[in-house]
N, C-alpha and C positions, 0 to 999 in steps of 0.2 A: 471261339474264345474260351480260355481255361477258366472254369468256375472259381478256382482258388486265386487266380490272378485278379479277378474283378471283385472278390469278396475277401478283403484283408482280415476281417474278424475270424472267418472260418479258417483261413490259411494260418493265422497266428495261433489260434486255439488248437487246431489239429496238429500243427507242427510241434507245439509244446507238449501236447498229449503223447505223441509218438516218442519224442525226445525223453520225456519222463518215463515211459515204459522201458526204454532201453538203458536208462540210467538208474533204474530201481527207485525212482522218486514217486512213491505212491501218493504223497500229498498233492503233487502237481497233477498226476493222472486223475485223481478224484476231483480236484478243483476244475480242471479243464473239461472233464466229462460232464460235470454238473452244469457248467456254463453252456456247453454245446447242446445238452438236452433241453435246457430252458429256452434257448434261442431257436432251435430247429425241429423240435419234436412237439407234436400236438397230442393231447391225450386221446384224441379220436384216431390217431395213427394205429393204435393197438386195441381198439374197441371191439374188433371182430373176435369170434371164437377161435381163431387160429392161434397157434402157439406163439405166445408173446416173447418167449426166449428166442425163437427164430427171427422175429422182428428185430430184437436188440442185436443179435449176431450180425444181421444184415447192416444195421446202423454202424456197428463197430467196424465191419469190413469196409464200408464206404468211407469212413473217416481215415482209414489207413492208406487210402489212395494218395493222400498228401505226404505220406511218410517214406516215399521212395528214396529220399536221400539218406535215410537211416536203415532201411530194410534191404536185405539181400533176397529173402524168400518169405512168403506168407502163405499159410495153409489154413483153410477153414473147415471145421467139422471133419477132421482127419484122424485116421486110426493112429493110436499111440499106446504103447504098453498094453494094458488089458481093457482098452475102451476107445472112445473117440474124444479127443480134446476139441474144445470149441474153436480156439485159434492158437496157432503156433507161428511165431515169426522169428527170423534170425537177423542179426545186425549185419550191416554192410561189410564189416571186417570179420564177420563170422565168429566173434568171441563171446557174444551174448545171445541167449535164447529167451524169448518171452512166451510163456504159456498162459493163456487167459481162459478161465472157466467162468462162463456167464450163467447167471441164475436170474430168475424173476420171481417176485412174490406179489400177491394181491393184498397182503396184510402189512400194515405200517409198523412203526416203532421197533421194538426189540427183535421182531421176527426178521426184518431185513438184515440186521447185523448178524444174527445167528446163521442165516443162510449164507451170507458172505464169508463168515468164519469157516464154514464147512467146505467151501469151494476149493481153497488150496489144499485142504486135507484130501479131497478127491483126487487131486493131481498126484499126491503121494501114494494113496491107496491103490489107484489104478495104474500107477507106474508110468504116467505120461512123460515124465522127465528122465527116466532111467537111461535112455540111449544118449542123453546129452551130458549128464552129470560128470562122468569120467572121460568124456571124449577129448581127444587131444585138441588143444587150442581154445576150448570153451572155458572162459573164465567165470561167467555168471549164467545161472539159470534162474530166471525170475518167474514165479507163479503168482498170478493175480486172480483173486476171487472177487468178482464184481456182481453184486446183486442189484438188479434194477427194480425200483418201485416207482412207477410212473416216470417222474422227471428227476428222481434223486438216486444216488448210488452210494451206499456204503461199500467200502472196499477193504479187502484183506490182502496182505502181501506177504510172500515168503521168498527169501533169498536162499538159494541152495547152500550158501556159506554161513547162514545165521538162522536164528529162530524166527518164527512167524511174528508179524507186527500188525496190530490192529490200528486202523486209521480212525479219525474222529467220526462221531455220529453225524448224519446228515442234518441239515437245517430243518 
């Protein structure tokens, strides 16, 4: 039996999260991600000394399983430009690319926002989006900087066609 079929809360939240990623709706992405973290993640899940960023990348990859109706391709920890992007996904019609740079911090308040602010800048500095920006048929390249702090996520968003936009502070 399909987990998403028997769990409509997970199905709806992940569906809206993936839809938001490909529509450039950073507010919906942040809202759905906050809801999913609160419902499905325990602070004990990342209490070990292992890299917490790896835990969150696995969490994000798992959520994207429900996004097959939106995604054509999905790559995790993949070489791009001058480094490795955490997650790159392309839309079903291949006109939108989503690049997610995931960060984690142990310090609350302004630190989480400043870390999230720097993540889309890393996408630019390390040229993760270069191969997509002027590619034929690509209309949008969205870079998301997501900084996890336990069960909250401040998010920074950059559209290749506009300037960077900061989202609201977490609760």
